N, CA, C and O atoms as a MOPAC input file, in Angstrom:
PM7 MOZYME 1SCF
protein

 N     35.56700 1    21.35000 1   -98.62800 1
 C     34.35900 1    20.87900 1   -99.28800 1
 C     34.19600 1    19.36900 1   -99.09100 1
 O     33.07500 1    18.89600 1   -98.90700 1
 N     35.27700 1    18.61700 1   -99.12600 1
 C     35.22400 1    17.17700 1   -98.93700 1
 C     34.65300 1    16.79300 1   -97.58700 1
 O     33.88100 1    15.83900 1   -97.49000 1
 N     35.01600 1    17.51400 1   -96.55300 1
 C     34.49800 1    17.21400 1   -95.21800 1
 C     33.00600 1    17.47400 1   -95.13900 1
 O     32.27700 1    16.72600 1   -94.48700 1
 N     32.55900 1    18.50400 1   -95.78200 1
 C     31.14100 1    18.83400 1   -95.78000 1
 C     30.30600 1    17.71400 1   -96.42700 1
 O     29.22900 1    17.37900 1   -95.93300 1
 N     30.79400 1    17.15400 1   -97.50300 1
 C     30.07800 1    16.07300 1   -98.17400 1
 C     30.01800 1    14.83600 1   -97.28800 1
 O     28.97900 1    14.18000 1   -97.21000 1
 N     31.11100 1    14.51300 1   -96.62500 1
 C     31.12000 1    13.35500 1   -95.73700 1
 C     30.18500 1    13.55800 1   -94.55600 1
 O     29.50500 1    12.62400 1   -94.13300 1
 N     30.14800 1    14.75100 1   -94.03200 1
 C     29.25200 1    15.04400 1   -92.91200 1
 C     27.80100 1    14.89600 1   -93.34800 1
 O     26.96700 1    14.44400 1   -92.56300 1
 N     27.49100 1    15.26000 1   -94.55800 1
 C     26.13100 1    15.14200 1   -95.07600 1
 C     25.69300 1    13.70100 1   -95.23900 1
 O     24.50400 1    13.40100 1   -95.13000 1
 N     26.63800 1    12.79800 1   -95.50000 1
 C     26.29900 1    11.39800 1   -95.67900 1
 C     25.94300 1    10.70800 1   -94.36800 1
 O     25.27700 1     9.67300 1   -94.37500 1
 N     26.36900 1    11.25700 1   -93.27400 1
 C     26.12500 1    10.60500 1   -91.99700 1
 C     24.68700 1    10.73700 1   -91.50800 1
 O     24.34600 1    10.14900 1   -90.48100 1
 N     23.84900 1    11.46900 1   -92.18900 1
 C     22.46400 1    11.63200 1   -91.76500 1
 C     21.52600 1    10.60700 1   -92.38400 1
 O     20.31100 1    10.70100 1   -92.21100 1
 N     22.06100 1     9.64500 1   -93.09200 1
 C     21.23100 1     8.59800 1   -93.68600 1
 C     20.70400 1     7.70800 1   -92.56000 1
 O     21.49700 1     7.20400 1   -91.76400 1
 N     19.41500 1     7.50600 1   -92.47200 1
 C     18.86000 1     6.71200 1   -91.38000 1
 C     19.29200 1     5.25300 1   -91.46200 1
 O     19.35300 1     4.67400 1   -92.54600 1
 N     19.58700 1     4.67200 1   -90.31700 1
 C     20.03800 1     3.28300 1   -90.26800 1
 C     18.86200 1     2.31800 1   -90.37800 1
 O     19.00100 1     1.25000 1   -90.97400 1
 N     17.72500 1     2.66700 1   -89.82300 1
 C     16.56200 1     1.77900 1   -89.84400 1
 C     15.79400 1     1.94200 1   -91.15200 1
 O     15.59900 1     3.05600 1   -91.63800 1
 N     15.37000 1     0.83100 1   -91.70600 1
 C     14.56000 1     0.87300 1   -92.91800 1
 C     13.67100 1    -0.36200 1   -92.97800 1
 O     13.93700 1    -1.37100 1   -92.32500 1
 N     12.64000 1    -0.26400 1   -93.75200 1
 C     11.71400 1    -1.38000 1   -93.90100 1
 C     12.36900 1    -2.48000 1   -94.72200 1
 O     13.07400 1    -2.20200 1   -95.69200 1
 N     12.13900 1    -3.70700 1   -94.34000 1
 C     12.66300 1    -4.84900 1   -95.07700 1
 C     11.48100 1    -5.71600 1   -95.49900 1
 O     11.18000 1    -6.73300 1   -94.87600 1
 N     10.82700 1    -5.28900 1   -96.56500 1
 C      9.62800 1    -5.97500 1   -97.03800 1
 C      9.96700 1    -7.38900 1   -97.51200 1
 O      9.15100 1    -8.30000 1   -97.37100 1
 N     11.17000 1    -7.58000 1   -98.07600 1
 C     11.56800 1    -8.91600 1   -98.51800 1
 C     11.63700 1    -9.87400 1   -97.32900 1
 O     11.19800 1   -11.01900 1   -97.42800 1
 N     12.18500 1    -9.41000 1   -96.21100 1
 C     12.24700 1   -10.24800 1   -95.00500 1
 C     10.85400 1   -10.51000 1   -94.46800 1
 O     10.56300 1   -11.61200 1   -94.00200 1
 N      9.98700 1    -9.50400 1   -94.53000 1
 C      8.60800 1    -9.67500 1   -94.07500 1
 C      7.89000 1   -10.72000 1   -94.93000 1
 O      7.17800 1   -11.57400 1   -94.40200 1
 N      8.07600 1   -10.65000 1   -96.23800 1
 C      7.44500 1   -11.61500 1   -97.13800 1
 C      8.00400 1   -13.01800 1   -96.94100 1
 O      7.26300 1   -13.99900 1   -97.00900 1
 N      9.30600 1   -13.11700 1   -96.69800 1
 C      9.91700 1   -14.42800 1   -96.44900 1
 C      9.34100 1   -15.04200 1   -95.17500 1
 O      9.04800 1   -16.23700 1   -95.13000 1
 N      9.18600 1   -14.23500 1   -94.16700 1
 C      8.58500 1   -14.67800 1   -92.90300 1
 C      7.13900 1   -15.12200 1   -93.14000 1
 O      6.71500 1   -16.16200 1   -92.63400 1
 N      6.39900 1   -14.34800 1   -93.89400 1
 C      4.98000 1   -14.61500 1   -94.13100 1
 C      4.75200 1   -15.87400 1   -94.96300 1
 O      3.66800 1   -16.45500 1   -94.92500 1
 N      5.75400 1   -16.29100 1   -95.70300 1
 C      5.59900 1   -17.47600 1   -96.54700 1
 C      5.29800 1   -18.72700 1   -95.72400 1
 O      4.70000 1   -19.67500 1   -96.23400 1
 N      5.70400 1   -18.73700 1   -94.46700 1
 C      5.47900 1   -19.91700 1   -93.63200 1
 C      4.30600 1   -19.75700 1   -92.65500 1
 O      4.09100 1   -20.61000 1   -91.79300 1
 N      3.56500 1   -18.68200 1   -92.79100 1
 C      2.43000 1   -18.45100 1   -91.88700 1
 C      1.26700 1   -19.39200 1   -92.20700 1
 O      1.05600 1   -19.75100 1   -93.36500 1
 N      0.51300 1   -19.79000 1   -91.17700 1
 C     -0.73100 1   -20.52200 1   -91.42600 1
 C     -1.72300 1   -19.63700 1   -92.19600 1
 O     -1.56100 1   -18.41800 1   -92.25500 1
 N     -2.73000 1   -20.25300 1   -92.77400 1
 C     -3.67100 1   -19.55900 1   -93.66300 1
 C     -4.28500 1   -18.29900 1   -93.04400 1
 O     -4.28400 1   -17.24300 1   -93.67800 1
 N     -4.80100 1   -18.39100 1   -91.83200 1
 C     -5.46200 1   -17.23200 1   -91.22200 1
 C     -4.46800 1   -16.11000 1   -90.92000 1
 O     -4.77300 1   -14.93700 1   -91.13800 1
 N     -3.30200 1   -16.45700 1   -90.42600 1
 C     -2.28000 1   -15.44400 1   -90.14600 1
 C     -1.83100 1   -14.77900 1   -91.44600 1
 O     -1.55700 1   -13.57900 1   -91.47000 1
 N     -1.75700 1   -15.55500 1   -92.52000 1
 C     -1.36100 1   -15.00100 1   -93.82700 1
 C     -2.43200 1   -14.04000 1   -94.33700 1
 O     -2.10400 1   -13.03300 1   -94.96500 1
 N     -3.69200 1   -14.33200 1   -94.08100 1
 C     -4.77800 1   -13.43800 1   -94.49300 1
 C     -4.65600 1   -12.09600 1   -93.76900 1
 O     -4.86200 1   -11.04100 1   -94.36900 1
 N     -4.32400 1   -12.14100 1   -92.48500 1
 C     -4.14100 1   -10.90600 1   -91.71400 1
 C     -2.93200 1   -10.14500 1   -92.24500 1
 O     -2.98200 1    -8.92800 1   -92.42100 1
 N     -1.85800 1   -10.86400 1   -92.49500 1
 C     -0.64100 1   -10.25200 1   -93.04600 1
 C     -0.95400 1    -9.55300 1   -94.37800 1
 O     -0.60000 1    -8.39000 1   -94.57200 1
 N     -1.60900 1   -10.26000 1   -95.27600 1
 C     -1.92200 1    -9.70500 1   -96.60000 1
 C     -2.81800 1    -8.47200 1   -96.51500 1
 O     -2.65600 1    -7.52900 1   -97.28900 1
 N     -3.75700 1    -8.48000 1   -95.57800 1
 C     -4.66100 1    -7.34100 1   -95.42300 1
 C     -3.95100 1    -6.13900 1   -94.81200 1
 O     -4.32600 1    -4.99400 1   -95.06700 1
 N     -2.93100 1    -6.39800 1   -94.01000 1
 C     -2.28300 1    -5.33200 1   -93.25500 1
 C     -1.05700 1    -4.74200 1   -93.92900 1
 O     -0.80100 1    -3.54600 1   -93.79000 1
 N     -0.29800 1    -5.54000 1   -94.64900 1
 C      0.96600 1    -5.06800 1   -95.23800 1
 C      0.84200 1    -3.76300 1   -96.03000 1
 O      1.69600 1    -2.89000 1   -95.87400 1
 N     -0.18100 1    -3.59000 1   -96.87000 1
 C     -0.27300 1    -2.33600 1   -97.62600 1
 C     -0.46900 1    -1.09500 1   -96.74600 1
 O     -0.23600 1     0.02700 1   -97.19500 1
 N     -0.89200 1    -1.29600 1   -95.50600 1
 C     -1.15600 1    -0.17200 1   -94.60200 1
 C      0.04800 1     0.18700 1   -93.73000 1
 O      0.03400 1     1.21000 1   -93.04600 1
 N      1.08400 1    -0.64700 1   -93.75300 1
 C      2.26400 1    -0.40600 1   -92.91900 1
 C      3.07400 1     0.73500 1   -93.52000 1
 O      3.40400 1     0.71500 1   -94.70600 1
 N      3.38900 1     1.72200 1   -92.70100 1
 C      4.15300 1     2.87000 1   -93.17500 1
 C      4.59400 1     3.73200 1   -92.01700 1
 O      4.32000 1     3.41900 1   -90.85900 1
 N      5.27600 1     4.81200 1   -92.32700 1
 C      5.75500 1     5.71000 1   -91.27400 1
 C      4.60700 1     6.27600 1   -90.44600 1
 O      3.60700 1     6.74300 1   -90.99100 1
 N      4.75900 1     6.23100 1   -89.15100 1
 C      3.76800 1     6.81500 1   -88.25600 1
 C      2.52100 1     5.98000 1   -88.02600 1
 O      1.60900 1     6.41400 1   -87.32300 1
 N      2.46800 1     4.79700 1   -88.60400 1
 C      1.29800 1     3.94200 1   -88.45600 1
 C      1.48900 1     3.05800 1   -87.22400 1
 O      2.56600 1     2.50100 1   -87.01400 1
 N      0.44100 1     2.93400 1   -86.41400 1
 C      0.46800 1     2.06900 1   -85.23800 1
 C      0.16400 1     0.63700 1   -85.68500 1
 O     -0.98300 1     0.29100 1   -85.96600 1
 N      1.21200 1    -0.18500 1   -85.74400 1
 C      1.06700 1    -1.54500 1   -86.26100 1
 C      0.04500 1    -2.34400 1   -85.45900 1
 O     -0.78000 1    -3.05300 1   -86.03600 1
 N      0.09300 1    -2.23600 1   -84.15900 1
 C     -0.84900 1    -2.98800 1   -83.32300 1
 C     -2.29600 1    -2.61500 1   -83.66000 1
 O     -3.16800 1    -3.48100 1   -83.73800 1
 N     -2.53100 1    -1.34800 1   -83.85500 1
 C     -3.87700 1    -0.87200 1   -84.15000 1
 C     -4.39800 1    -1.40900 1   -85.48400 1
 O     -5.54000 1    -1.85900 1   -85.56800 1
 N     -3.57000 1    -1.36400 1   -86.51900 1
 C     -4.06300 1    -1.83200 1   -87.82700 1
 C     -4.18000 1    -3.35200 1   -87.86900 1
 O     -5.06600 1    -3.88300 1   -88.53900 1
 N     -3.29400 1    -4.06300 1   -87.16100 1
 C     -3.42900 1    -5.51900 1   -87.09100 1
 C     -4.72600 1    -5.87200 1   -86.36200 1
 O     -5.47200 1    -6.74700 1   -86.80200 1
 N     -4.98900 1    -5.19800 1   -85.26100 1
 C     -6.21700 1    -5.45000 1   -84.49700 1
 C     -7.46000 1    -5.16400 1   -85.34200 1
 O     -8.39100 1    -5.96800 1   -85.38000 1
 N     -7.46700 1    -4.03400 1   -86.00700 1
 C     -8.61000 1    -3.64600 1   -86.83400 1
 C     -8.83800 1    -4.64400 1   -87.97100 1
 O     -9.96700 1    -5.07100 1   -88.21100 1
 N     -7.76900 1    -5.00800 1   -88.66100 1
 C     -7.90200 1    -5.95100 1   -89.77600 1
 C     -8.29700 1    -7.33700 1   -89.29100 1
 O     -9.09100 1    -8.01700 1   -89.94200 1
 N     -7.75600 1    -7.76100 1   -88.16100 1
 C     -8.10700 1    -9.06900 1   -87.60700 1
 C     -9.58400 1    -9.10600 1   -87.24100 1
 O    -10.28200 1   -10.07000 1   -87.55400 1
 N    -10.05300 1    -8.07000 1   -86.58800 1
 C    -11.46600 1    -7.99500 1   -86.20300 1
 C    -12.35800 1    -8.06400 1   -87.45100 1
 O    -13.33600 1    -8.81000 1   -87.48300 1
 N    -12.01400 1    -7.29100 1   -88.45700 1
 C    -12.80900 1    -7.27400 1   -89.69000 1
 C    -12.82000 1    -8.66200 1   -90.34800 1
 O    -13.87400 1    -9.14400 1   -90.76000 1
 N    -11.66500 1    -9.29100 1   -90.44400 1
 C    -11.57700 1   -10.60900 1   -91.08900 1
 C    -12.33100 1   -11.67200 1   -90.29000 1
 O    -12.96600 1   -12.55300 1   -90.86800 1
 N    -12.25800 1   -11.58500 1   -88.96400 1
 C    -12.96200 1   -12.56400 1   -88.12100 1
 C    -14.47500 1   -12.37600 1   -88.19500 1
 O    -15.21800 1   -13.34800 1   -88.32700 1
 N    -14.92200 1   -11.14400 1   -88.11200 1
 C    -16.36600 1   -10.88700 1   -88.14600 1
 C    -16.98500 1   -11.16600 1   -89.51300 1
 O    -18.17700 1   -11.45500 1   -89.61800 1
 N    -16.16400 1   -11.07700 1   -90.55600 1
 C    -16.68300 1   -11.36600 1   -91.89400 1
 C    -16.53400 1   -12.84600 1   -92.26200 1
 O    -16.91500 1   -13.25600 1   -93.35800 1
 N    -15.98300 1   -13.63800 1   -91.35100 1
 C    -15.88200 1   -15.07200 1   -91.58600 1
 C    -14.69700 1   -15.50900 1   -92.42700 1
 O    -14.60900 1   -16.67700 1   -92.80400 1
 N    -13.79400 1   -14.60400 1   -92.72500 1
 C    -12.62500 1   -14.94600 1   -93.54400 1
 C    -11.62300 1   -15.77300 1   -92.73300 1
 O    -10.98900 1   -16.68100 1   -93.27000 1
 N    -11.48000 1   -15.46200 1   -91.44800 1
 C    -10.60300 1   -16.23100 1   -90.56400 1
 C    -11.42500 1   -16.74600 1   -89.37900 1
 O    -12.49300 1   -16.21400 1   -89.07400 1
 N    -10.92000 1   -17.77500 1   -88.72800 1
 C    -11.61900 1   -18.35500 1   -87.57800 1
 C    -11.55100 1   -17.41000 1   -86.38200 1
 O    -10.48800 1   -16.87700 1   -86.06400 1
 N    -12.67600 1   -17.20900 1   -85.73000 1
 C    -12.72600 1   -16.31300 1   -84.56500 1
 C    -11.94400 1   -16.87800 1   -83.38300 1
 O    -11.29400 1   -16.13000 1   -82.65300 1
 N    -12.00700 1   -18.18600 1   -83.19600 1
 C    -11.38100 1   -18.77900 1   -82.01600 1
 C     -9.85000 1   -18.72700 1   -82.04900 1
 O     -9.21200 1   -18.83400 1   -81.00200 1
 N     -9.26800 1   -18.56900 1   -83.20700 1
 C     -7.80200 1   -18.49000 1   -83.31000 1
 C     -7.33900 1   -17.13200 1   -83.83600 1
 O     -6.17000 1   -16.96700 1   -84.18500 1
 N     -8.23400 1   -16.17900 1   -83.89400 1
 C     -7.89900 1   -14.87000 1   -84.47600 1
 C     -6.74600 1   -14.19200 1   -83.73600 1
 O     -5.85200 1   -13.62300 1   -84.36300 1
 N     -6.76700 1   -14.25200 1   -82.41100 1
 C     -5.72500 1   -13.58200 1   -81.63000 1
 C     -4.34600 1   -14.18400 1   -81.90300 1
 O     -3.38700 1   -13.44900 1   -82.13900 1
 N     -4.24000 1   -15.49600 1   -81.87400 1
 C     -2.94100 1   -16.12900 1   -82.12000 1
 C     -2.48800 1   -15.90500 1   -83.55900 1
 O     -1.29300 1   -15.75900 1   -83.81500 1
 N     -3.42300 1   -15.87800 1   -84.49400 1
 C     -3.08000 1   -15.59400 1   -85.89200 1
 C     -2.56800 1   -14.16700 1   -86.04400 1
 O     -1.64100 1   -13.91100 1   -86.81300 1
 N     -3.17300 1   -13.24400 1   -85.31000 1
 C     -2.74000 1   -11.84300 1   -85.36500 1
 C     -1.32600 1   -11.68800 1   -84.81000 1
 O     -0.52400 1   -10.92300 1   -85.34600 1
 N     -1.02800 1   -12.40600 1   -83.75000 1
 C      0.31900 1   -12.34700 1   -83.16400 1
 C      1.35000 1   -12.87100 1   -84.16100 1
 O      2.42400 1   -12.29000 1   -84.31600 1
 N      1.02200 1   -13.95900 1   -84.83000 1
 C      1.93800 1   -14.52100 1   -85.83300 1
 C      2.13900 1   -13.55400 1   -87.00000 1
 O      3.26400 1   -13.34600 1   -87.45200 1
 N      1.05900 1   -12.97400 1   -87.47900 1
 C      1.14200 1   -12.02700 1   -88.59700 1
 C      1.96300 1   -10.79500 1   -88.19700 1
 O      2.78900 1   -10.31200 1   -88.97100 1
 N      1.72900 1   -10.30000 1   -86.99400 1
 C      2.43600 1    -9.11000 1   -86.52500 1
 C      3.94200 1    -9.33700 1   -86.43800 1
 O      4.72700 1    -8.42700 1   -86.70400 1
 N      4.34000 1   -10.54200 1   -86.06700 1
 C      5.77100 1   -10.84300 1   -85.98200 1
 C      6.44400 1   -10.66700 1   -87.34100 1
 O      7.57700 1   -10.19100 1   -87.41200 1
 N      5.77100 1   -11.03800 1   -88.40200 1
 C      6.31900 1   -10.85700 1   -89.75300 1
 C      6.20000 1    -9.40300 1   -90.20100 1
 O      7.11400 1    -8.87200 1   -90.83400 1
 N      5.09800 1    -8.76500 1   -89.88200 1
 C      4.87300 1    -7.37500 1   -90.29300 1
 C      5.88600 1    -6.42900 1   -89.67300 1
 O      6.17400 1    -5.37900 1   -90.24700 1
 N      6.43300 1    -6.77400 1   -88.51800 1
 C      7.41900 1    -5.90800 1   -87.88200 1
 C      8.64600 1    -5.70200 1   -88.75700 1
 O      9.31500 1    -4.67300 1   -88.66200 1
 N      8.94200 1    -6.67600 1   -89.60900 1
 C     10.06600 1    -6.54500 1   -90.53700 1
 C      9.82000 1    -5.42700 1   -91.55100 1
 O     10.76800 1    -4.81500 1   -92.04300 1
 N      8.56900 1    -5.16200 1   -91.86000 1
 C      8.20900 1    -4.17500 1   -92.87900 1
 C      8.04400 1    -2.76600 1   -92.33800 1
 O      7.84600 1    -1.82100 1   -93.10200 1
 N      8.12700 1    -2.62300 1   -91.01600 1
 C      7.99400 1    -1.29000 1   -90.42500 1
 C      9.19700 1    -0.42500 1   -90.79100 1
 O     10.34000 1    -0.88200 1   -90.75400 1
 N      8.92200 1     0.83700 1   -91.14700 1
 C     10.03900 1     1.73900 1   -91.45200 1
 C     10.79700 1     2.15500 1   -90.21700 1
 O     11.76300 1     2.91200 1   -90.31200 1

């Protein structure tokens, strides 16, 4: 019975989301990148395409005037680097 319990423990996944690390990273982001991060973080989860949601949120924020259009791409790259920590 002891061996069976130990074998069952080995199926715990090694990869997990580290939202604290993502938030620590985001604390130093410029304003526009932080806006993208804040809009995207709640949508990060299993099976979600991070690039797609960052792109969608960046486009929405830029077109609505919340972030600068001319730096939207670089802001999205910065935000995505922090969001990767939160991926499951």
